[in-house]
C-alpha distance (Angstrom), angle and dihedral (degrees) to the residues before:
residue distance angle dihedral
M1 . . .
S2 3.81 . .
R3 3.78 123.2 .
Y4 3.81 92.8 -105.3
E5 3.81 91.6 48.8
R6 3.80 89.1 50.4
W7 3.80 91.2 49.0
N8 3.80 90.4 49.8
S9 3.80 89.6 53.1
I10 3.80 93.0 47.9
L11 3.80 92.5 51.0
E12 3.79 91.9 46.6
L13 3.80 90.4 52.2
L14 3.80 89.0 49.9
A15 3.80 91.6 48.8
Q16 3.80 89.6 53.9
G17 3.79 98.7 46.5
G18 3.78 106.7 18.9
R19 3.80 92.7 -131.1
L20 3.79 136.8 41.7
T21 3.79 134.8 -170.0
V22 3.77 124.1 -139.9
E23 3.80 90.4 -116.4
Q24 3.82 93.5 50.5
A25 3.79 92.0 50.9
A26 3.80 93.5 45.2
E27 3.81 91.8 51.1
S28 3.81 93.8 45.3
L29 3.81 94.8 48.0
E30 3.82 95.4 35.0
V31 3.79 95.1 -127.1
S32 3.79 133.9 118.3
T33 3.79 123.4 -79.5
A34 3.81 88.0 -121.5
T35 3.81 90.2 59.8
I36 3.81 91.2 49.2
R37 3.80 92.1 49.4
R38 3.80 89.9 53.6
D39 3.81 90.2 47.3
F40 3.80 91.7 50.1
D41 3.80 91.3 49.3
Q42 3.81 93.1 49.0
L43 3.80 93.3 46.6
A44 3.80 90.2 48.2
Q45 3.82 90.1 53.0
Q46 3.81 87.7 56.4
Q47 3.83 90.4 47.3
M48 3.78 91.4 -117.2
L49 3.81 91.9 127.8
M50 3.81 140.8 -1.0
R51 3.78 119.1 -110.7
T52 3.78 118.9 -129.6
R53 3.76 131.4 179.7
G54 3.79 104.1 -70.8
G55 3.78 96.1 -3.0
A56 3.80 147.7 4.8
V57 3.79 142.1 -91.6
A58 3.79 128.4 -142.6
Q59 3.76 126.4 -99.8
S60 3.79 122.2 -156.5
V61 3.79 90.8 -108.0
S62 3.78 88.3 66.9
Y63 3.78 88.8 78.7
D64 3.80 92.0 58.9
L65 3.78 107.7 47.1
P66 3.79 119.8 -166.0
L67 3.79 112.1 -98.1
R68 3.80 94.1 -111.0
Y69 3.84 89.6 62.6
K70 3.81 94.7 49.8
T71 3.78 99.7 59.0
A72 3.81 95.2 90.4
R73 3.81 94.1 53.9
H74 3.80 114.9 103.3
A75 3.81 89.8 -21.2
G76 3.80 96.0 164.4
E77 3.79 93.3 48.2
K78 3.80 91.7 48.9
Q79 3.79 92.6 52.4
R80 3.80 91.9 51.2
I81 3.79 91.0 46.8
A82 3.80 90.3 49.4
E83 3.79 94.0 51.7
A84 3.81 92.1 49.3
A85 3.80 92.3 47.3
A86 3.80 95.0 46.0
A87 3.79 89.4 55.1
M88 3.82 88.6 62.5
A89 3.80 93.3 66.1
A90 3.78 115.5 87.3
P91 3.83 119.0 -135.2
G92 3.78 109.1 -88.0
A93 3.81 92.9 22.8
I94 3.79 123.3 150.3
I95 3.79 104.3 -126.7
G96 3.78 131.3 -165.7
M97 3.78 119.7 -154.1
N98 3.78 135.7 174.2
G99 3.79 126.3 -157.4
G100 3.79 130.7 -81.7
T101 3.77 140.5 97.5
T102 3.81 95.5 -82.7
T103 3.80 95.2 47.7
S104 3.80 88.4 47.2
E105 3.80 87.5 57.6
V106 3.82 89.7 48.3
A107 3.80 89.2 53.2
R108 3.81 90.9 52.5
A109 3.80 91.2 47.9
L110 3.80 90.6 50.5
A111 3.80 92.0 49.4
V112 3.81 91.1 53.4
R113 3.80 96.5 47.2
A114 3.80 97.7 38.0
D115 3.81 114.5 125.8
P116 3.82 104.6 -124.6
E117 3.80 88.9 -143.9
A118 3.80 95.1 53.2
G119 3.80 104.3 19.9
F120 3.78 123.9 170.2
T121 3.78 139.3 -91.5
I122 3.79 111.9 -137.6
V123 3.80 121.5 -164.8
T124 3.79 111.1 -166.0
N125 3.78 144.4 156.4
A126 3.82 91.2 -152.7
L127 3.80 114.1 106.0
N128 3.81 94.5 -162.5
I129 3.81 93.1 52.8
A130 3.80 91.8 48.0
A131 3.80 92.3 48.3
E132 3.81 93.4 48.2
L133 3.81 95.6 48.0
T134 3.80 99.6 39.4
V135 3.81 89.9 86.0
R136 3.82 90.7 57.7
Q137 3.78 104.2 94.9
H138 3.80 93.7 -160.2
V139 3.83 92.6 54.4
K140 3.80 119.1 78.1
I141 3.80 112.1 -154.0
V142 3.80 123.9 -152.9
L143 3.80 112.7 -174.4
T144 3.79 122.4 -163.3
G145 3.76 122.3 -133.6
G146 3.77 122.6 -113.0
V147 3.78 144.5 102.5
A148 3.81 116.6 -59.7
R149 3.79 117.2 -115.3
P150 3.83 108.0 -150.0
Q151 3.82 95.6 -149.9
S152 3.80 94.6 61.2
Y153 3.85 105.5 12.6
E154 3.82 86.5 -124.0
L155 3.79 124.2 141.7
I156 3.79 110.9 -128.5
G157 3.79 139.0 174.3
P158 3.82 136.0 60.3
L159 3.81 94.4 -52.6
A160 3.81 88.2 75.7
S161 3.80 93.4 61.7
P162 3.84 100.6 73.9
V163 3.82 92.5 58.5
L164 3.80 95.7 43.5
E165 3.79 92.0 48.4
Q166 3.81 89.6 59.3
V167 3.82 100.1 51.2
S168 3.79 137.3 75.8
L169 3.81 119.6 -154.7
D170 3.78 130.2 -155.3
I171 3.79 93.1 -157.0
A172 3.80 136.9 -0.9
F173 3.80 126.0 -154.0
L174 3.78 109.9 -151.5
G175 3.78 123.4 -162.3
V176 3.80 113.3 -160.3
D177 3.78 139.6 -169.7
A178 3.80 90.8 -143.4
I179 3.80 140.2 -2.3
D180 3.78 129.4 -166.4
A181 3.80 128.0 -170.3
G182 3.79 90.6 -134.1
A183 3.78 103.8 36.2
G184 3.81 107.1 30.6
A185 3.81 134.4 -131.5
F186 3.80 125.0 -20.5
A187 3.81 143.7 -168.5
H188 3.79 128.1 -161.3
H189 3.82 92.5 -127.6
E190 3.79 124.8 57.1
G191 3.81 92.9 -145.8
E192 3.80 91.9 56.7
A193 3.80 91.4 45.3
S194 3.80 91.8 53.3
V195 3.81 95.8 50.8
N196 3.80 92.3 41.3
S197 3.79 89.2 53.4
L198 3.80 90.4 52.9
L199 3.80 91.1 47.8
I200 3.80 96.8 52.5
G201 3.79 90.4 41.7
R202 3.80 87.7 69.6
A203 3.82 94.0 53.6
A204 3.80 130.0 96.2
E205 3.81 89.5 -151.9
V206 3.82 129.1 27.4
V207 3.80 121.9 -158.3
V208 3.80 120.4 -174.3
V209 3.80 113.1 -150.7
T210 3.79 116.4 -164.2
D211 3.78 141.6 131.1
A212 3.79 117.7 -106.6
S213 3.81 93.8 -104.8
K214 3.82 89.3 77.0
V215 3.80 96.1 48.5
G216 3.80 117.7 102.7
R217 3.80 91.6 24.3
R218 3.78 136.7 106.9
A219 3.79 131.0 -148.7
F220 3.80 134.4 -166.0
A221 3.81 102.9 -83.8
R222 3.80 126.1 40.0
I223 3.80 116.8 -135.8
C224 3.79 96.7 -171.0
P225 3.81 142.0 -29.4
L226 3.78 118.0 -96.4
G227 3.80 90.3 -100.1
G228 3.79 88.7 70.5
I229 3.82 92.0 62.5
G230 3.79 124.9 80.0
T231 3.81 102.9 179.3
L232 3.80 137.1 19.0
V233 3.80 115.5 -156.2
T234 3.79 111.6 -167.3
D235 3.80 140.6 138.9
T236 3.78 133.4 -83.3
G237 3.78 90.4 -95.5
L238 3.80 87.3 84.8
S239 3.80 108.9 99.2
D240 3.80 123.6 -125.1
E241 3.79 89.1 -116.3
A242 3.81 93.2 54.0
A243 3.80 91.7 45.1
A244 3.80 90.0 51.6
R245 3.81 91.2 55.2
F246 3.79 90.7 56.9
A247 3.79 92.3 44.2
D248 3.80 90.3 51.4
A249 3.80 88.4 53.7
G250 3.81 90.9 54.7
V251 3.81 99.0 -99.8
K252 3.80 118.5 131.9
V253 3.81 109.8 -131.6
V254 3.80 122.0 -150.8
R255 3.81 116.6 -173.2
V256 3.80 118.3 -168.5
């Protein structure tokens, strides 16, 4: 288990219980108490948790991990989701994309399959996606304005609006922190939700890409109601019952 994977596990345990002792974490992760103490200290320095005598307690930021700590979660599922989603974009399409680990995988899948003759235009508020794809000569990158949010590398705020108001998108790939068949798609941060809503509002087709662990959940800020989503691409961890609820609401469900 890598350090980031271990940190992910620690923060998930904290999110579930609110507090965690060194011994509990060491037993759960099958590592030494010395390793856990170092992990706790390093996470506390980054304000990801609060140290206590013999353990740690959760901070609200623990529910919204920085992007660099999320990459190990459900990696295989995200790659399969990305490949299936990328196949939905026609060569030459104008594509909208927000930030996140799954949309980053979609961007990589698009870059690999892009027809050099047709290429793609990608409109995004994600700095990491723009930086990674700028070197692809057959991919045109349009980056929104805004203020960078370190947790997600997304640009947020009113400076994003002028760019998004001037574009029209064939398809938008939306990464979410939660999605519910009754309430719609959600983000942890209201600034991300606002810009993401503007982005998908410019698209003829909206495809949510997320692993099944985020389905049936809600987060703080709603991006859009379910009626704003055409397709949900997720993994086979989504139950038949849950898939049926989305289908009944008019959302096409693709499980890979």
